[in-house]
CHARMM internal coordinates of N, CA and C (Angstrom, degrees):
IC EDIT
DIST 1 N 1 CA 1.3970
DIST 1 CA 1 C 1.5018
ANGL 1 N 1 CA 1 C 107.65
DIST 1 C 2 N 1.2500
ANGL 1 CA 1 C 2 N 114.94
DIHE 1 N 1 CA 1 C 2 N 131.99
DIST 2 N 2 CA 1.5702
ANGL 1 C 2 N 2 CA 120.60
DIHE 1 CA 1 C 2 N 2 CA 174.49
DIST 2 CA 2 C 1.4680
ANGL 2 N 2 CA 2 C 109.30
DIHE 1 C 2 N 2 CA 2 C -72.43
DIST 2 C 3 N 1.3902
ANGL 2 CA 2 C 3 N 115.92
DIHE 2 N 2 CA 2 C 3 N 131.77
DIST 3 N 3 CA 1.4670
ANGL 2 C 3 N 3 CA 120.21
DIHE 2 CA 2 C 3 N 3 CA -177.75
DIST 3 CA 3 C 1.4516
ANGL 3 N 3 CA 3 C 115.17
DIHE 2 C 3 N 3 CA 3 C -59.14
DIST 3 C 4 N 1.3494
ANGL 3 CA 3 C 4 N 120.23
DIHE 3 N 3 CA 3 C 4 N -24.63
DIST 4 N 4 CA 1.4769
ANGL 3 C 4 N 4 CA 119.16
DIHE 3 CA 3 C 4 N 4 CA 179.75
DIST 4 CA 4 C 1.4943
ANGL 4 N 4 CA 4 C 116.58
DIHE 3 C 4 N 4 CA 4 C -88.69
DIST 4 C 5 N 1.3867
ANGL 4 CA 4 C 5 N 117.59
DIHE 4 N 4 CA 4 C 5 N -3.17
DIST 5 N 5 CA 1.4270
ANGL 4 C 5 N 5 CA 122.22
DIHE 4 CA 4 C 5 N 5 CA -172.81
DIST 5 CA 5 C 1.5939
ANGL 5 N 5 CA 5 C 103.11
DIHE 4 C 5 N 5 CA 5 C -76.30
DIST 5 C 6 N 1.2724
ANGL 5 CA 5 C 6 N 115.48
DIHE 5 N 5 CA 5 C 6 N 143.55
DIST 6 N 6 CA 1.4126
ANGL 5 C 6 N 6 CA 125.20
DIHE 5 CA 5 C 6 N 6 CA 176.33
DIST 6 CA 6 C 1.5720
ANGL 6 N 6 CA 6 C 112.84
DIHE 5 C 6 N 6 CA 6 C -102.50
DIST 6 C 7 N 1.3353
ANGL 6 CA 6 C 7 N 117.26
DIHE 6 N 6 CA 6 C 7 N 178.87
DIST 7 N 7 CA 1.4400
ANGL 6 C 7 N 7 CA 123.69
DIHE 6 CA 6 C 7 N 7 CA -170.19
DIST 7 CA 7 C 1.4795
ANGL 7 N 7 CA 7 C 107.95
DIHE 6 C 7 N 7 CA 7 C -68.99
DIST 7 C 8 N 1.3613
ANGL 7 CA 7 C 8 N 118.20
DIHE 7 N 7 CA 7 C 8 N -37.52
DIST 8 N 8 CA 1.4081
ANGL 7 C 8 N 8 CA 124.03
DIHE 7 CA 7 C 8 N 8 CA -174.81
DIST 8 CA 8 C 1.6132
ANGL 8 N 8 CA 8 C 108.00
DIHE 7 C 8 N 8 CA 8 C -72.15
DIST 8 C 9 N 1.2462
ANGL 8 CA 8 C 9 N 116.19
DIHE 8 N 8 CA 8 C 9 N -42.28
DIST 9 N 9 CA 1.5110
ANGL 8 C 9 N 9 CA 124.05
DIHE 8 CA 8 C 9 N 9 CA 174.41
DIST 9 CA 9 C 1.5736
ANGL 9 N 9 CA 9 C 108.91
DIHE 8 C 9 N 9 CA 9 C -55.42
DIST 9 C 10 N 1.3278
ANGL 9 CA 9 C 10 N 114.01
DIHE 9 N 9 CA 9 C 10 N -49.67
DIST 10 N 10 CA 1.4767
ANGL 9 C 10 N 10 CA 123.32
DIHE 9 CA 9 C 10 N 10 CA -176.90
DIST 10 CA 10 C 1.5512
ANGL 10 N 10 CA 10 C 109.53
DIHE 9 C 10 N 10 CA 10 C -60.14
DIST 10 C 11 N 1.2810
ANGL 10 CA 10 C 11 N 113.41
DIHE 10 N 10 CA 10 C 11 N -50.33
DIST 11 N 11 CA 1.5070
ANGL 10 C 11 N 11 CA 121.40
DIHE 10 CA 10 C 11 N 11 CA 179.35
DIST 11 CA 11 C 1.5505
ANGL 11 N 11 CA 11 C 111.81
DIHE 10 C 11 N 11 CA 11 C -56.39
DIST 11 C 12 N 1.3221
ANGL 11 CA 11 C 12 N 115.71
DIHE 11 N 11 CA 11 C 12 N -47.26
DIST 12 N 12 CA 1.4824
ANGL 11 C 12 N 12 CA 120.42
DIHE 11 CA 11 C 12 N 12 CA -177.21
DIST 12 CA 12 C 1.5507
ANGL 12 N 12 CA 12 C 109.18
DIHE 11 C 12 N 12 CA 12 C -63.19
DIST 12 C 13 N 1.3420
ANGL 12 CA 12 C 13 N 113.97
DIHE 12 N 12 CA 12 C 13 N -47.19
DIST 13 N 13 CA 1.5157
ANGL 12 C 13 N 13 CA 120.70
DIHE 12 CA 12 C 13 N 13 CA -179.82
DIST 13 CA 13 C 1.4701
ANGL 13 N 13 CA 13 C 111.79
DIHE 12 C 13 N 13 CA 13 C -57.99
DIST 13 C 14 N 1.4032
ANGL 13 CA 13 C 14 N 119.55
DIHE 13 N 13 CA 13 C 14 N -48.98
DIST 14 N 14 CA 1.4667
ANGL 13 C 14 N 14 CA 123.60
DIHE 13 CA 13 C 14 N 14 CA -175.55
DIST 14 CA 14 C 1.5731
ANGL 14 N 14 CA 14 C 106.60
DIHE 13 C 14 N 14 CA 14 C -65.03
DIST 14 C 15 N 1.2932
ANGL 14 CA 14 C 15 N 117.40
DIHE 14 N 14 CA 14 C 15 N -39.98
DIST 15 N 15 CA 1.4707
ANGL 14 C 15 N 15 CA 118.05
DIHE 14 CA 14 C 15 N 15 CA -177.23
DIST 15 CA 15 C 1.4957
ANGL 15 N 15 CA 15 C 107.98
DIHE 14 C 15 N 15 CA 15 C -66.87
DIST 15 C 16 N 1.3344
ANGL 15 CA 15 C 16 N 123.33
DIHE 15 N 15 CA 15 C 16 N -40.59
DIST 16 N 16 CA 1.3481
ANGL 15 C 16 N 16 CA 131.06
DIHE 15 CA 15 C 16 N 16 CA -177.68
DIST 16 CA 16 C 1.5524
ANGL 16 N 16 CA 16 C 112.41
DIHE 15 C 16 N 16 CA 16 C -66.93
DIST 16 C 17 N 1.2390
ANGL 16 CA 16 C 17 N 113.31
DIHE 16 N 16 CA 16 C 17 N -48.47
DIST 17 N 17 CA 1.5612
ANGL 16 C 17 N 17 CA 123.83
DIHE 16 CA 16 C 17 N 17 CA -174.82
DIST 17 CA 17 C 1.5654
ANGL 17 N 17 CA 17 C 108.79
DIHE 16 C 17 N 17 CA 17 C -69.28
DIST 17 C 18 N 1.2836
ANGL 17 CA 17 C 18 N 114.01
DIHE 17 N 17 CA 17 C 18 N -51.90
DIST 18 N 18 CA 1.5361
ANGL 17 C 18 N 18 CA 117.75
DIHE 17 CA 17 C 18 N 18 CA -167.59
DIST 18 CA 18 C 1.5743
ANGL 18 N 18 CA 18 C 108.21
DIHE 17 C 18 N 18 CA 18 C -104.04
DIST 18 C 19 N 1.2328
ANGL 18 CA 18 C 19 N 122.43
DIHE 18 N 18 CA 18 C 19 N 0.51
DIST 19 N 19 CA 1.5559
ANGL 18 C 19 N 19 CA 121.99
DIHE 18 CA 18 C 19 N 19 CA 178.06
DIST 19 CA 19 C 1.4300
ANGL 19 N 19 CA 19 C 112.42
DIHE 18 C 19 N 19 CA 19 C 57.59
DIST 19 C 20 N 1.3234
ANGL 19 CA 19 C 20 N 120.06
DIHE 19 N 19 CA 19 C 20 N 46.27
DIST 20 N 20 CA 1.4488
ANGL 19 C 20 N 20 CA 123.75
DIHE 19 CA 19 C 20 N 20 CA 179.88
DIST 20 CA 20 C 1.5428
ANGL 20 N 20 CA 20 C 109.24
DIHE 19 C 20 N 20 CA 20 C -126.59
DIST 20 C 21 N 1.2563
ANGL 20 CA 20 C 21 N 115.38
DIHE 20 N 20 CA 20 C 21 N 172.37
DIST 21 N 21 CA 1.5138
ANGL 20 C 21 N 21 CA 121.25
DIHE 20 CA 20 C 21 N 21 CA 179.32
DIST 21 CA 21 C 1.5779
ANGL 21 N 21 CA 21 C 103.94
DIHE 20 C 21 N 21 CA 21 C -108.26
DIST 21 C 22 N 1.3374
ANGL 21 CA 21 C 22 N 119.08
DIHE 21 N 21 CA 21 C 22 N 124.77
DIST 22 N 22 CA 1.4011
ANGL 21 C 22 N 22 CA 123.45
DIHE 21 CA 21 C 22 N 22 CA 176.32
DIST 22 CA 22 C 1.5320
ANGL 22 N 22 CA 22 C 110.90
DIHE 21 C 22 N 22 CA 22 C -96.79
DIST 22 C 23 N 1.4069
ANGL 22 CA 22 C 23 N 111.26
DIHE 22 N 22 CA 22 C 23 N 133.26
DIST 23 N 23 CA 1.4905
ANGL 22 C 23 N 23 CA 116.54
DIHE 22 CA 22 C 23 N 23 CA 176.73
DIST 23 CA 23 C 1.5176
ANGL 23 N 23 CA 23 C 109.10
DIHE 22 C 23 N 23 CA 23 C -86.86
DIST 23 C 24 N 1.3939
ANGL 23 CA 23 C 24 N 121.53
DIHE 23 N 23 CA 23 C 24 N -45.17
DIST 24 N 24 CA 1.3829
ANGL 23 C 24 N 24 CA 122.56
DIHE 23 CA 23 C 24 N 24 CA -176.76
DIST 24 CA 24 C 1.5718
ANGL 24 N 24 CA 24 C 109.03
DIHE 23 C 24 N 24 CA 24 C -155.91
DIST 24 C 25 N 1.3027
ANGL 24 CA 24 C 25 N 110.66
DIHE 24 N 24 CA 24 C 25 N 166.39
DIST 25 N 25 CA 1.4528
ANGL 24 C 25 N 25 CA 118.09
DIHE 24 CA 24 C 25 N 25 CA -175.39
DIST 25 CA 25 C 1.5812
ANGL 25 N 25 CA 25 C 106.35
DIHE 24 C 25 N 25 CA 25 C -140.56
DIST 25 C 26 N 1.2969
ANGL 25 CA 25 C 26 N 118.54
DIHE 25 N 25 CA 25 C 26 N 120.13
DIST 26 N 26 CA 1.3962
ANGL 25 C 26 N 26 CA 124.08
DIHE 25 CA 25 C 26 N 26 CA 175.45
DIST 26 CA 26 C 1.5993
ANGL 26 N 26 CA 26 C 108.49
DIHE 25 C 26 N 26 CA 26 C -110.64
DIST 26 C 27 N 1.3328
ANGL 26 CA 26 C 27 N 119.47
DIHE 26 N 26 CA 26 C 27 N 140.66
DIST 27 N 27 CA 1.4338
ANGL 26 C 27 N 27 CA 122.97
DIHE 26 CA 26 C 27 N 27 CA -177.58
DIST 27 CA 27 C 1.5124
ANGL 27 N 27 CA 27 C 111.61
DIHE 26 C 27 N 27 CA 27 C -125.67
DIST 27 C 28 N 1.3214
ANGL 27 CA 27 C 28 N 114.65
DIHE 27 N 27 CA 27 C 28 N 153.30
DIST 28 N 28 CA 1.5296
ANGL 27 C 28 N 28 CA 120.54
DIHE 27 CA 27 C 28 N 28 CA 177.72
DIST 28 CA 28 C 1.4941
ANGL 28 N 28 CA 28 C 109.06
DIHE 27 C 28 N 28 CA 28 C -142.23
DIST 28 C 29 N 1.2914
ANGL 28 CA 28 C 29 N 114.75
DIHE 28 N 28 CA 28 C 29 N 127.78
DIST 29 N 29 CA 1.5099
ANGL 28 C 29 N 29 CA 118.69
DIHE 28 CA 28 C 29 N 29 CA 174.56
DIST 29 CA 29 C 1.5510
ANGL 29 N 29 CA 29 C 107.38
DIHE 28 C 29 N 29 CA 29 C -93.41
DIST 29 C 30 N 1.3694
ANGL 29 CA 29 C 30 N 114.62
DIHE 29 N 29 CA 29 C 30 N 128.50
DIST 30 N 30 CA 1.4344
ANGL 29 C 30 N 30 CA 120.90
DIHE 29 CA 29 C 30 N 30 CA -177.40
DIST 30 CA 30 C 1.4794
ANGL 30 N 30 CA 30 C 108.69
DIHE 29 C 30 N 30 CA 30 C -110.83
DIST 30 C 31 N 1.2415
ANGL 30 CA 30 C 31 N 117.33
DIHE 30 N 30 CA 30 C 31 N 135.78
DIST 31 N 31 CA 1.5071
ANGL 30 C 31 N 31 CA 122.53
DIHE 30 CA 30 C 31 N 31 CA 177.54
DIST 31 CA 31 C 1.5164
ANGL 31 N 31 CA 31 C 105.13
DIHE 30 C 31 N 31 CA 31 C -78.24
DIST 31 C 32 N 1.3515
ANGL 31 CA 31 C 32 N 111.82
DIHE 31 N 31 CA 31 C 32 N 143.63
DIST 32 N 32 CA 1.4861
ANGL 31 C 32 N 32 CA 120.73
DIHE 31 CA 31 C 32 N 32 CA 176.43
DIST 32 CA 32 C 1.4865
ANGL 32 N 32 CA 32 C 110.43
DIHE 31 C 32 N 32 CA 32 C -74.21
DIST 32 C 33 N 1.2847
ANGL 32 CA 32 C 33 N 117.36
DIHE 32 N 32 CA 32 C 33 N 143.07
DIST 33 N 33 CA 1.4780
ANGL 32 C 33 N 33 CA 123.76
DIHE 32 CA 32 C 33 N 33 CA -178.05
DIST 33 CA 33 C 1.5100
ANGL 33 N 33 CA 33 C 111.58
DIHE 32 C 33 N 33 CA 33 C -68.86
DIST 33 C 34 N 1.3196
ANGL 33 CA 33 C 34 N 115.13
DIHE 33 N 33 CA 33 C 34 N 146.69
DIST 34 N 34 CA 1.5585
ANGL 33 C 34 N 34 CA 118.27
DIHE 33 CA 33 C 34 N 34 CA 174.03
DIST 34 CA 34 C 1.5317
ANGL 34 N 34 CA 34 C 106.51
DIHE 33 C 34 N 34 CA 34 C -89.66
DIST 34 C 35 N 1.3415
ANGL 34 CA 34 C 35 N 113.11
DIHE 34 N 34 CA 34 C 35 N 128.41
DIST 35 N 35 CA 1.4845
ANGL 34 C 35 N 35 CA 117.74
DIHE 34 CA 34 C 35 N 35 CA -175.01
DIST 35 CA 35 C 1.5492
ANGL 35 N 35 CA 35 C 107.78
DIHE 34 C 35 N 35 CA 35 C -128.54
DIST 35 C 36 N 1.3541
ANGL 35 CA 35 C 36 N 110.18
DIHE 35 N 35 CA 35 C 36 N 147.03
DIST 36 N 36 CA 1.4915
ANGL 35 C 36 N 36 CA 115.45
DIHE 35 CA 35 C 36 N 36 CA 176.14
DIST 36 CA 36 C 1.4945
ANGL 36 N 36 CA 36 C 113.56
DIHE 35 C 36 N 36 CA 36 C -78.31
DIST 36 C 37 N 1.2986
ANGL 36 CA 36 C 37 N 115.15
DIHE 36 N 36 CA 36 C 37 N 139.37
DIST 37 N 37 CA 1.4434
ANGL 36 C 37 N 37 CA 121.03
DIHE 36 CA 36 C 37 N 37 CA 175.29
DIST 37 CA 37 C 1.5525
ANGL 37 N 37 CA 37 C 108.79
DIHE 36 C 37 N 37 CA 37 C -122.39
DIST 37 C 38 N 1.2552
ANGL 37 CA 37 C 38 N 117.05
DIHE 37 N 37 CA 37 C 38 N -179.43
DIST 38 N 38 CA 1.5552
ANGL 37 C 38 N 38 CA 119.96
DIHE 37 CA 37 C 38 N 38 CA -178.37
DIST 38 CA 38 C 1.5531
ANGL 38 N 38 CA 38 C 106.51
DIHE 37 C 38 N 38 CA 38 C -64.91
DIST 38 C 39 N 1.2813
ANGL 38 CA 38 C 39 N 116.21
DIHE 38 N 38 CA 38 C 39 N -33.18
DIST 39 N 39 CA 1.5382
ANGL 38 C 39 N 39 CA 113.94
DIHE 38 CA 38 C 39 N 39 CA -172.62
DIST 39 CA 39 C 1.4555
ANGL 39 N 39 CA 39 C 113.77
DIHE 38 C 39 N 39 CA 39 C -103.66
DIST 39 C 40 N 1.3679
ANGL 39 CA 39 C 40 N 117.34
DIHE 39 N 39 CA 39 C 40 N 8.58
DIST 40 N 40 CA 1.4704
ANGL 39 C 40 N 40 CA 117.99
DIHE 39 CA 39 C 40 N 40 CA 176.37
DIST 40 CA 40 C 1.5124
ANGL 40 N 40 CA 40 C 107.80
DIHE 39 C 40 N 40 CA 40 C 148.47
DIST 40 C 41 N 1.3212
ANGL 40 CA 40 C 41 N 116.08
DIHE 40 N 40 CA 40 C 41 N -125.23
DIST 41 N 41 CA 1.4669
ANGL 40 C 41 N 41 CA 121.70
DIHE 40 CA 40 C 41 N 41 CA 175.69
DIST 41 CA 41 C 1.5026
ANGL 41 N 41 CA 41 C 112.81
DIHE 40 C 41 N 41 CA 41 C -118.56
DIST 41 C 42 N 1.2960
ANGL 41 CA 41 C 42 N 115.98
DIHE 41 N 41 CA 41 C 42 N 148.62
DIST 42 N 42 CA 1.4523
ANGL 41 C 42 N 42 CA 125.17
DIHE 41 CA 41 C 42 N 42 CA 174.13
DIST 42 CA 42 C 1.5472
ANGL 42 N 42 CA 42 C 109.77
DIHE 41 C 42 N 42 CA 42 C -127.56
DIST 42 C 43 N 1.2563
ANGL 42 CA 42 C 43 N 115.16
DIHE 42 N 42 CA 42 C 43 N -177.34
DIST 43 N 43 CA 1.4293
ANGL 42 C 43 N 43 CA 117.56
DIHE 42 CA 42 C 43 N 43 CA -176.58
DIST 43 CA 43 C 1.4754
ANGL 43 N 43 CA 43 C 110.32
DIHE 42 C 43 N 43 CA 43 C -143.63
DIST 43 C 44 N 1.3207
ANGL 43 CA 43 C 44 N 117.89
DIHE 43 N 43 CA 43 C 44 N 130.84
DIST 44 N 44 CA 1.4955
ANGL 43 C 44 N 44 CA 120.24
DIHE 43 CA 43 C 44 N 44 CA 173.48
DIST 44 CA 44 C 1.5131
ANGL 44 N 44 CA 44 C 109.41
DIHE 43 C 44 N 44 CA 44 C -72.68
DIST 44 C 45 N 1.3098
ANGL 44 CA 44 C 45 N 116.83
DIHE 44 N 44 CA 44 C 45 N 153.68
DIST 45 N 45 CA 1.5074
ANGL 44 C 45 N 45 CA 118.96
DIHE 44 CA 44 C 45 N 45 CA -179.04
DIST 45 CA 45 C 1.4904
ANGL 45 N 45 CA 45 C 111.83
DIHE 44 C 45 N 45 CA 45 C -68.98
DIST 45 C 46 N 1.3819
ANGL 45 CA 45 C 46 N 110.33
DIHE 45 N 45 CA 45 C 46 N 151.97
DIST 46 N 46 CA 1.5462
ANGL 45 C 46 N 46 CA 118.80
DIHE 45 CA 45 C 46 N 46 CA 175.19
DIST 46 CA 46 C 1.4818
ANGL 46 N 46 CA 46 C 107.82
DIHE 45 C 46 N 46 CA 46 C -67.87
DIST 46 C 47 N 1.4006
ANGL 46 CA 46 C 47 N 117.79
DIHE 46 N 46 CA 46 C 47 N 151.10
DIST 47 N 47 CA 1.3830
ANGL 46 C 47 N 47 CA 125.87
DIHE 46 CA 46 C 47 N 47 CA -179.62
DIST 47 CA 47 C 1.5165
ANGL 47 N 47 CA 47 C 111.38
DIHE 46 C 47 N 47 CA 47 C -128.66
DIST 47 C 48 N 1.2868
ANGL 47 CA 47 C 48 N 115.94
DIHE 47 N 47 CA 47 C 48 N 151.07
DIST 48 N 48 CA 1.4847
ANGL 47 C 48 N 48 CA 118.48
DIHE 47 CA 47 C 48 N 48 CA 173.19
DIST 48 CA 48 C 1.5222
ANGL 48 N 48 CA 48 C 105.56
DIHE 47 C 48 N 48 CA 48 C -115.33
DIST 48 C 49 N 1.2735
ANGL 48 CA 48 C 49 N 115.94
DIHE 48 N 48 CA 48 C 49 N 140.46
DIST 49 N 49 CA 1.5190
ANGL 48 C 49 N 49 CA 125.97
DIHE 48 CA 48 C 49 N 49 CA 176.62
DIST 49 CA 49 C 1.4983
ANGL 49 N 49 CA 49 C 111.00
DIHE 48 C 49 N 49 CA 49 C -117.90
DIST 49 C 50 N 1.2663
ANGL 49 CA 49 C 50 N 116.48
DIHE 49 N 49 CA 49 C 50 N 144.48
DIST 50 N 50 CA 1.4265
ANGL 49 C 50 N 50 CA 121.48
DIHE 49 CA 49 C 50 N 50 CA 178.30
DIST 50 CA 50 C 1.5030
ANGL 50 N 50 CA 50 C 111.20
DIHE 49 C 50 N 50 CA 50 C -127.58
DIST 50 C 51 N 1.3599
ANGL 50 CA 50 C 51 N 119.45
DIHE 50 N 50 CA 50 C 51 N 130.66
DIST 51 N 51 CA 1.4144
ANGL 50 C 51 N 51 CA 125.25
DIHE 50 CA 50 C 51 N 51 CA 177.93
DIST 51 CA 51 C 1.5333
ANGL 51 N 51 CA 51 C 105.92
DIHE 50 C 51 N 51 CA 51 C -108.74
DIST 51 C 52 N 1.3289
ANGL 51 CA 51 C 52 N 116.58
DIHE 51 N 51 CA 51 C 52 N 113.70
DIST 52 N 52 CA 1.4973
ANGL 51 C 52 N 52 CA 118.69
DIHE 51 CA 51 C 52 N 52 CA -171.95
DIST 52 CA 52 C 1.5465
ANGL 52 N 52 CA 52 C 103.12
DIHE 51 C 52 N 52 CA 52 C -108.15
DIST 52 C 53 N 1.3266
ANGL 52 CA 52 C 53 N 115.29
DIHE 52 N 52 CA 52 C 53 N 130.69
DIST 53 N 53 CA 1.4368
ANGL 52 C 53 N 53 CA 124.96
DIHE 52 CA 52 C 53 N 53 CA 173.95
DIST 53 CA 53 C 1.5686
ANGL 53 N 53 CA 53 C 110.87
DIHE 52 C 53 N 53 CA 53 C -102.60
DIST 53 C 54 N 1.2561
ANGL 53 CA 53 C 54 N 115.53
DIHE 53 N 53 CA 53 C 54 N 122.99
DIST 54 N 54 CA 1.5043
ANGL 53 C 54 N 54 CA 120.49
DIHE 53 CA 53 C 54 N 54 CA -176.55
DIST 54 CA 54 C 1.4646
ANGL 54 N 54 CA 54 C 109.48
DIHE 53 C 54 N 54 CA 54 C -85.51
DIST 54 C 55 N 1.3858
ANGL 54 CA 54 C 55 N 115.01
DIHE 54 N 54 CA 54 C 55 N 149.75
DIST 55 N 55 CA 1.4413
ANGL 54 C 55 N 55 CA 121.15
DIHE 54 CA 54 C 55 N 55 CA -178.54
DIST 55 CA 55 C 1.5507
ANGL 55 N 55 CA 55 C 108.45
DIHE 54 C 55 N 55 CA 55 C -69.08
DIST 55 C 56 N 1.3325
ANGL 55 CA 55 C 56 N 116.71
DIHE 55 N 55 CA 55 C 56 N 152.85
DIST 56 N 56 CA 1.3999
ANGL 55 C 56 N 56 CA 118.05
DIHE 55 CA 55 C 56 N 56 CA 178.18
DIST 56 CA 56 C 1.5445
ANGL 56 N 56 CA 56 C 111.98
DIHE 55 C 56 N 56 CA 56 C -67.72
DIST 56 C 57 N 1.3780
ANGL 56 CA 56 C 57 N 114.85
DIHE 56 N 56 CA 56 C 57 N 137.22
DIST 57 N 57 CA 1.4940
ANGL 56 C 57 N 57 CA 121.11
DIHE 56 CA 56 C 57 N 57 CA -172.25
DIST 57 CA 57 C 1.4621
ANGL 57 N 57 CA 57 C 115.72
DIHE 56 C 57 N 57 CA 57 C 89.50
DIST 57 C 58 N 1.3690
ANGL 57 CA 57 C 58 N 115.68
DIHE 57 N 57 CA 57 C 58 N -8.11
DIST 58 N 58 CA 1.4572
ANGL 57 C 58 N 58 CA 118.52
DIHE 57 CA 57 C 58 N 58 CA 175.81
DIST 58 CA 58 C 1.5364
ANGL 58 N 58 CA 58 C 112.33
DIHE 57 C 58 N 58 CA 58 C -80.35
DIST 58 C 59 N 1.2846
ANGL 58 CA 58 C 59 N 115.91
DIHE 58 N 58 CA 58 C 59 N 144.81
DIST 59 N 59 CA 1.4991
ANGL 58 C 59 N 59 CA 119.66
DIHE 58 CA 58 C 59 N 59 CA -176.92
DIST 59 CA 59 C 1.6020
ANGL 59 N 59 CA 59 C 107.94
DIHE 58 C 59 N 59 CA 59 C -70.24
DIST 59 C 60 N 1.2793
ANGL 59 CA 59 C 60 N 117.25
DIHE 59 N 59 CA 59 C 60 N 145.92
DIST 60 N 60 CA 1.3924
ANGL 59 C 60 N 60 CA 124.28
DIHE 59 CA 59 C 60 N 60 CA 178.24
DIST 60 CA 60 C 1.5238
ANGL 60 N 60 CA 60 C 112.58
DIHE 59 C 60 N 60 CA 60 C -64.63
DIST 60 C 61 N 1.1978
ANGL 60 CA 60 C 61 N 120.11
DIHE 60 N 60 CA 60 C 61 N 150.58
DIST 61 N 61 CA 1.5146
ANGL 60 C 61 N 61 CA 124.11
DIHE 60 CA 60 C 61 N 61 CA 174.51
DIST 61 CA 61 C 1.5107
ANGL 61 N 61 CA 61 C 110.01
DIHE 60 C 61 N 61 CA 61 C -89.67
DIST 61 C 62 N 1.3652
ANGL 61 CA 61 C 62 N 113.01
DIHE 61 N 61 CA 61 C 62 N 119.66
DIST 62 N 62 CA 1.4436
ANGL 61 C 62 N 62 CA 121.31
DIHE 61 CA 61 C 62 N 62 CA -178.72
DIST 62 CA 62 C 1.5659
ANGL 62 N 62 CA 62 C 110.28
DIHE 61 C 62 N 62 CA 62 C -88.25
DIST 62 C 63 N 1.2519
ANGL 62 CA 62 C 63 N 116.49
DIHE 62 N 62 CA 62 C 63 N 91.28
DIST 63 N 63 CA 1.4834
ANGL 62 C 63 N 63 CA 119.46
DIHE 62 CA 62 C 63 N 63 CA -179.12
DIST 63 CA 63 C 1.5222
ANGL 63 N 63 CA 63 C 118.92
DIHE 62 C 63 N 63 CA 63 C -74.06
DIST 63 C 64 N 1.3232
ANGL 63 CA 63 C 64 N 110.43
DIHE 63 N 63 CA 63 C 64 N -35.61
DIST 64 N 64 CA 1.5254
ANGL 63 C 64 N 64 CA 118.06
DIHE 63 CA 63 C 64 N 64 CA -175.30
DIST 64 CA 64 C 1.4893
ANGL 64 N 64 CA 64 C 113.85
DIHE 63 C 64 N 64 CA 64 C -93.89
DIST 64 C 65 N 1.3453
ANGL 64 CA 64 C 65 N 121.17
DIHE 64 N 64 CA 64 C 65 N -6.21
DIST 65 N 65 CA 1.4243
ANGL 64 C 65 N 65 CA 121.93
DIHE 64 CA 64 C 65 N 65 CA -173.76
DIST 65 CA 65 C 1.5127
ANGL 65 N 65 CA 65 C 118.86
DIHE 64 C 65 N 65 CA 65 C 64.92
DIST 65 C 66 N 1.2944
ANGL 65 CA 65 C 66 N 112.34
DIHE 65 N 65 CA 65 C 66 N 36.73
DIST 66 N 66 CA 1.4404
ANGL 65 C 66 N 66 CA 115.01
DIHE 65 CA 65 C 66 N 66 CA 179.44
DIST 66 CA 66 C 1.5554
ANGL 66 N 66 CA 66 C 111.72
DIHE 65 C 66 N 66 CA 66 C -70.79
DIST 66 C 67 N 1.4062
ANGL 66 CA 66 C 67 N 118.11
DIHE 66 N 66 CA 66 C 67 N 145.65
DIST 67 N 67 CA 1.4439
ANGL 66 C 67 N 67 CA 121.70
DIHE 66 CA 66 C 67 N 67 CA -176.70
DIST 67 CA 67 C 1.4947
ANGL 67 N 67 CA 67 C 109.55
DIHE 66 C 67 N 67 CA 67 C -74.85
DIST 67 C 68 N 1.3415
ANGL 67 CA 67 C 68 N 113.11
DIHE 67 N 67 CA 67 C 68 N 140.72
DIST 68 N 68 CA 1.4614
ANGL 67 C 68 N 68 CA 114.51
DIHE 67 CA 67 C 68 N 68 CA 177.46
DIST 68 CA 68 C 1.4271
ANGL 68 N 68 CA 68 C 117.00
DIHE 67 C 68 N 68 CA 68 C -107.45
END
COOR INIT
IC SEED 1 N 1 CA 1 C
IC BUILD
């Protein structure tokens, strides 16, 4: 998820890519972890996570391609 994307952009993208109806989108900004390097400390980049709730009656998103 791009850190600058907002809930409306996420909703439109998920509906377009997966052909589903989105009920709501919740987002969380996570701080990157501080990690040791040879020369001292570095930091992993910050990430944004999105939790998408599908509308009732919408088909589930098959992420892993499980056979049905």
